[in-house]
N, C-alpha and C positions, 0 to 999 in steps of 0.2 A: 204322886201322880200315878194313875193307872188306867188301863184301857178296859172299858166295860162295854160288852155287847159289840155290835157291828159298827166299827168306825165311830165309836162314841167315847170320847175322852172326857173324863170328869175329874176335876181337881178337887180333892177332899177339902172340906171347909175346916177351918181351925187355925189358930195362931200358935206358932212354936215359941220356945224361949229365946230370948235375946242373948246373943253371945258375941265373941270377937269376930270380926270380919275375916274369913280365911282368904288367903291369896295363894294360888297354886301356880306352877310354872308349866308351860307347854314345852314340847320337845325342842323347840327352837331356842329355848332359854328365856323367852319373854314372860313376864308375869301375867297371869290370867286373872282378871278381876271377877269377883263374885257377881252373878247376874240376877236381876230381878225384872219384873214386868209391871208397868203401870197401865191400867186399863180404865176406859171411860164409857159409861153407859148413858143411854137416853138422848144422845144428840142425833144430828147436829143442831146446835142452837145458833141462831143467826147473830146473837150478840156475843156470847161467851166462847163459843168454839173457835172463832178466828183469833181471839185474844190468847187462848190456850195454844193454838198452833204457832202463833208468833213466839210465845215463850218457849215452846219445845224446840223450835228452830234455833233460837238464840242459845239454847243449852245443848244443842246437838243430840237431842233425845228423840228416839222413835217410840211411839206408844201404840196401843191397840184400842180401837174404837168400836163398840158394839152399838150399831145404829138402829133407831126406830124407823121403820120403813116410811111412815107418814112424814116424819121430819126430814128424812133423806129426799123424799119426793119434792118437798117444799124448798129445799136448800141444796140443789144439785151442785152448785159451784163450790160449796164447802166440802161436799163429798169428794169431788174431783181434786180439790186442793189437798185434802187429807191423803188421798192415794198418791198424788204426785210428789208429796214431800216424804214419802217412804214409810208411812204408818200402815199398820194392818187394819183392815176393815172387816168386822164381823156383823152378824145378824142378831137383832134383839126383838124380833117380831114387828109386825106392821103397826099394831095399836097398843103395844105393851100389855098384852093379855097374859094371864096365868094359864098356861097351856093345859094343865090338868082339869081346868074348869070349863073348857069348851069341847065341842065334839072333835073327833079325830079329823074330820074333813076341814073344820074351821081352823084347827091348829096347823094342819098342813098348808092351808091357804095363807095363814098369817106369815109363815116362814117363806113360802115360795114367792109371795108378792114382794116381800122385802128383798129377797135375792134378786128378783127381776129388776127392781129399782136400782139397787147398787150396781149390778152387772151392766145395766143400761148406761150408767154414768161412767164407770171405770173401765168397762170392757174386759173385766176379769171375773171369774167365778168366785163365789163366796164359800169358803170351806169351814168357817168357824161360827159357832152360835153360842150365845149366852142366853138361856131362857129366863124371862123375867121372874124375879123372886127365887131363882135357882130351882125352879120346878119344871120337870120334863113331862111329856105325855108318853105313857107306856106304848112301846112298839113303834113309835114314830120314826125311830132310826132305821127301821126296815124299809121305809120309802124315801127317807131323806138322809143320805149318807154324809152327815156333817159331824164335825167334832165339837162336842160340848165343852165349854170352858167356864169353870166356876172361879173361885177366888180363895185366897188364904188370909188376906188382911182386909178387913172392912171397918173403916172408922165411922160408918153410919153418917156420912156427910150430908145426906139428904134430910136428916132429922135435926140438924143444927146449922146455924149460920155462923158458928164460932170457928173462925179460921185457925186460931191457936189450938183449939181442942182437936181439930182434924189432924193438924200437923203432928201434935204430940202422940196421938193414938197410933199413927203410922210409924213414925221414926223410933218409937220405943218398943215396937213389937216386930218390926220387919227383920227378915233373915234371908240368907241366900236362897234363890229359887222361888221366892214368894211371888204371888200375883196380887197386886194392890187394886182394890175396887174404889173408883170415884165416879163422879158424874160431871159432865161438862155443860150442865144446864143451870149451874149456880155460880154466882160470882165468888162466893166464899170458897167453894170447892176448887175453882180454877186458881185462885190466888194461893190456896193451901198446896195444891199440886206442884206449883212452881217452886215453892219454898221447900217442899219435901224433896224434890229432885235435887236442889242445890245442897241440902244437908246430907243426903245419902251419897251424892257424888263426892262430896268432901270426905266421906267415910270410906271411899274406895269402891262403891258399887257402880256397876254398869247397867244401864237401862236398855232392854231389848224388847222386841215384840214377842207376843205369846208363842207364835210358831217357832221362833228361834229358841225360846226358853224350853219348850216342851219337846221339840224334835231334835235338838242338837245331840 
């Protein structure tokens, strides 16, 4: 992880080698579990996001959701529930545009409009953004002081409806401090996510929100 530019946090892409799960001890003597973050793009979805939220609650897991502004505007009750249940909410632009392919003004509006929708529902400012396709607009951070969050494990869940394939790609590659990318707009992805969580919890991993992972 590294800080690039003004308040622009970018997590380098790539998957590291799989190894034993390390467990450290804090000064109080308690074991400290290895941490990872699971993130979801493109929601909220009126069908699948509530199912995912139910599953996360049952497993005592907090996740990070990067919302499309248009979807958030159409599903404010899901946005509010997401926030009230302790998950971190970030920006994924209003129309899921590739920021480098639109004008500077349009890119700024895509982000600001989404921030306005989310803040209007939650009453909290939005500090984190995941640009669609992982592509940023040059110099946009000068007018929008937000932290960019990418990912380190991407099973390409949007390209397959194969739940087992998604699960296998994640659990065989994940390591401590990884950020997992999934989407809460597909049934297969939601089912895979809950299986992934159970498998990795059994291995000793603790799921945290992106801000906890990056700023701790």
